[in-house]
BATI-10834 format. One record per residue (C-alpha): residue in one letter; x, y, z. Coordinates in steps of 0.1 Angstrom, whole numbers, plus 5000, padded with zeros to 4 digits. Layout:
// residues N
AXYZ ...
***
This chain:
// residues 543
X283904743284 X280404823288 X279004553263 X279304343296 X275804433309 X274304343280 X275804023276 X274603943311 X271303933298 X271803813264 X271303473244 X267703373255 X268903483290 X264903613302 X262103353298 X258703433291 X257703563322 X259503873323 X260104133296 X261104053264 X265503943263 X265904243239 X264204503262 X265504353293 X269004333279 X268904743269 X267604833304 X270704663319 X273204753293 X272205103299 X272505093335 X275604903341 X277405173311 X276205463337 X277305303367 X280605183349 X281405513335 X280505693371 X282605393387 X285805493361 X284905883375 X285105783410 X288005523411 X290005773388 X289206063415 X289905843443 X293305773429 X294206133425 X292706163460 X295805913473 X298006033448 X297506413463 X297406263496 X300606043490 X302606333480 X301906463513 X301706223540 X303405923518 X303705663543 X304305833577 X302805723609 X300406043614 X298505883581 X298505523595 X296705693625 X293705853602 X293605513585 X293405333622 X291005573634 X289105503601 X288105123610 X285805193637 X283505463622 X283905173589 X283104873609 X280005033623 X278805203589 X279204863571 X277504613599 X274404843599 X273905003574 X276704923545 X275804623523 X273804433549 X271104723546 X271104703505 X271004323500 X268004323526 X266204663514 X266004633480 X264204303473 X261704403501 X260904743489 X260804613454 X258304363463 X255804643471 X257004833436 X255604503420 X252504473439 X252204893428 X251604973464 X254005263468 X252805423495 X253605133519 X256905093506 X257705443517 X256305393553 X258305123552 X261405293540 X260705583563 X260505363594 X263805163585 X265605513579 X264105603611 X265305313631 X268905323617 X269005663625 X268205613660 X270605303664 X273705463643 X273305773662 X273405593700 X276105363686 X278305633672 X277905853702 X279405583726 X282205533702 X282805903703 X282805853745 X285105543745 X287205633710 X290705633733 X290005273745 X288705163708 X291905333693 X294505123724 X292304803709 X292904853671 X296104953676 X298104823701 X301404873690 X301105263684 X303205483708 X300505713733 X301006003710 X299405833680 X297005643703 X295505973710 X295406113677 X293905823664 X291105853691 X290606233684 X290706173640 X287905893651 X285506123668 X285506343638 X285106023614 X282005943635 X279906203621 X280306073586 X279005733595 X275605863603 X275406093574 X276905753551 X274105543568 X271405793553 X272505853522 X273405473514 X269605363520 X268705673494 X271105493474 X269305183479 X265305353472 X266805493438 X268505183429 X265004963434 X263705203410 X266505123387 X267405463386 X271805443387 X273005753376 X272705983409 X274005693433 X276605613411 X277705963405 X277506023449 X280805843453 X282506093432 X281006363454 X282706203483 X286306143471 X285706523458 X285206613497 X288506453508 X290306583480 X289206913493 X290306803528 X293506683512 X294407013493 X292807263511 X292707163547 X295406953550 X298107243546 X297007413578 X295307143598 X297506833586 X295606523591 X292706623605 X292106823573 X291206483563 X289106363583 X286806723576 X287406633543 X285506313552 X282606443568 X282306733541 X282606423511 X279406243531 X277606533531 X277906583496 X277506183488 X273706243506 X273006603491 X273806503455 X270906183456 X268006393474 X266906563442 X266306233424 X264606083458 X261806393453 X261506293415 X260305943426 X257606103451 X259306043485 X256906043514 X258506093547 X256905973571 X258105993611 X257205653619 X259105373635 X256405113619 X255304953657 X251505023649 X251104923613 X251004553611 X252204553570 X255104793579 X256104653611 X256404273593 X258404443563 X260704603584 X261004263605 X261904103572 X264204333565 X265804313598 X265903903596 X267703953560 X270204193572 X271603983605 X273203753583 X274804013560 X275704213593 X277603893612 X279403853574 X280104253576 X281204183609 X283503923599 X285004113571 X285604453590 X287204233618 X289504063589 X290404463583 X290904513624 X293204233627 X295504373597 X295004683616 X296504563651 X299004333633 X300504593614 X300704813642 X303204573658 X305904643629 X305405023618 X302505243614 X303605293578 X303004943570 X299005053568 X299405343539 X300905093519 X298504813524 X295305103519 X297405243485 X298004893470 X294504813477 X293005163465 X294705073426 X293404723431 X289904843437 X289705053404 X289404763379 X287004623410 X285204913407 X284704903372 X284504523359 X282304393389 X280904663413 X279104853384 X277604543367 X276604393400 X275004713412 X273104693381 X272004353378 X271204293415 X267404483410 X267004313378 X267803973393 X265304063422 X262604133402 X263703783384 X263703613419 X260503763429 X258703643400 X259903273401 X262103293369 X265103043377 X265903013347 X266803363341 X268603403371 X270603113361 X271903203323 X272203563335 X274303453364 X276303263340 X276603503311 X277903773337 X280903573351 X282203523319 X281903843308 X283403943337 X286303683336 X286703843300 X288004203318 X289004113351 X291303863343 X293504063317 X293504353344 X294704093368 X297904003351 X298704373339 X298904473379 X301004223387 X303304253360 X303504653357 X302804693397 X305504913400 X305305143372 X301905213381 X302705293415 X305205543401 X303005673377 X300105763403 X301905833433 X305805843436 X305906273437 X306206533470 X307006303502 X306106003484 X309705833477 X311105533454 X311305363489 X307305413491 X307305293460 X308804953464 X306604913496 X303104953479 X304204743448 X305204473470 X301604423486 X299904513448 X301604203434 X299703983455 X296104183455 X296504173419 X296003793420 X293003823441 X291404053416 X289403783399 X288303643429 X287203913445 X285203993414 X283703663409 X282503693445 X280804073442 X278503863416 X277803583429 X276803733461 X274403953444 X272303653431 X272403483464 X270803863476 X268603873450 X266703543460 X266703643496 X269703413506 X271903603526 X272703333556 X275003123526 X277303403515 X278003513550 X278603193563 X281003063536 X282303463538 X283003393573 X285103083569 X287003263546 X287603593565 X288503323595 X290903183572 X292703543562 X293403583597 X295003323606 X297003313572 X297903683580 X299103583613 X301203293597 X302603473564 X303203813578 X306403693590 X307203423560 X306503643529 X309203933524 X311304033553 X308904243580 X312504443594 X311904623565 X309204813547 X310504783510 X309604413513 X307604403546 X304604253562 X302204433540 X303204163516 X302103863538 X298904043550 X297604093513 X298703693502 X296303583531 X293703803515 X294203663478 X294103293495 X291103303513 X289003473488 X290103243459 X288902973481 X285703083488 X284703143447 X284602773445 X282402683475 X280302973471 X279802863429 X279202503441 X276502573463 X274902793439 X274902553414 X273102273435 X270402583447 X269602683404 X270002343396 X273202463375 X275502743366 X276702623326 X279402543348 X281302363319 X280902663296 X282602853320 X285502683329 X285902623288 X286103023285 X288003043319 X291002803300 X291202993267 X291403313285 X294103213308 X295703143274 X295203513262 X296103653296 X299103443299 X300303563265 X299703903271 X301503853301 X304603763285 X304604023262 X304204293292 X307104103305 X309204183277 X308004543277 X309104583308 X312504443302 X313004643269 X315404913274 X314805123254 X311105163264 X312005113301 X313705413302 X310405593284 X308805843314 X306105643334 X303605903321 X304205733286 X305605393292 X302505263314 X299505393289 X301705273259 X302504893279 X298204873284 X297504943250 X299904703234 X299004413262 X295304463253 X295504453221 X297804103224 X295103963247 X291604063223 X293703923194 X294403613208 X291403553222 X289903623193 X291803363178 X291203143202 X287203173200 X286403373230 X282503403225 X283003723247 X285303873217 X282503793194 X279503923214 X281804253221 X282204313186 X278604263177 X277204473208 X279404743205 X278204803169 X276005133163 
***
């Protein structure tokens, strides 16, 4: 799938103002391929982690408490130092690199790190003190024993929030230097930490073993990146930038760019909190079912969207810094078409093969067939939103590259409000809320899909006005042909699923076989329909 990166910057994307098209295309191709390979490893390991956790905890209420406890540390990280920091820091830091002012850049990075650790340390300490009250707030439907367990787990995981935040800044610095390998490996280390907790700590410590695994994973996430940071000549300075006007202005610029993203991240996290609150009134087991489904959907999303978005973001930032609007416009359009080419069949496969996929990944140990049906129920809806989530990942990076963090936040905020409103409505409409097999997780997942699907056309329309076009006609034409190919693939998969001879096979054989047949059918029909990406793939994958 690595051809996506080359497709992004092919066909005359780069103007004469930047590096040559071929050189830049190869650079982003290498970057995206590296990131994509690491994302695959991370997501596969993440699925292995969830499989081990599922075998030990399935959908028991203590695991629901663990997931609820994760909400506050995750909220703090994502609001203060998650995507908000990266989207604001990379374009600002890149300006210093472009001007060959590395010493000033290092001082600015040091000041940002110091401010971030100071603020997060205080917030995490306050959250630990008030953990019992926060636990009651995020899971009001839990009984007192589960609330106390949630509070205790929260305190452990708050440690990881501070460590993760520093690691996230290191990742942003390395990405600004267009170094992607080590930051891409970092999530693998994080998953290994949790997997260690699930395999070796949980048998004696129970769900507390998972919490300690999160802390160990955060430490490993940061430690693996330190050698690469030293390679680029880091100059850490214990300053806050209050007296140096240039550093102070740069830190303030990062802060200004972060503010809209912080608001947007807060709304996204509030949506997750709302899901937790709503689910707690039904059963703590709803949260694990929803989480397993979300993790499965994130595998193709991470491979096809997050990896490419990570790789092209620094390049888009350089284009924006040099005023290459034509390159930005063409690069965004080509990236969207390429991502659609791979995410659309993935979405169809997730929806149709949801039950055998969940059986293959999780159904063992304490994870029963009832749990499989509960997770597959949510996965069927989440799969419908894979394309929308993939598009949002790419489009938002284009906005951040031009230092417009307000537009995607406003649009995303409206989508999150719609998500919560739809959740309150659909949770009692879709399925049977009194059972787990077709319970409220279906309505919560569908609300997410509907809101995200409405967000995409609004973002594209606003971007079209800003950039003077996004090659929308070509995108719609490609989408029409790919929909036909994916539809034909879906019919084939449905037939395979209902073919008794194949359905009787063990899932370990059936799922890979069905995926291979479906992919072959999709590629063949897309080629017959003249989809440009099939020709480009053949051309770019040649030695």
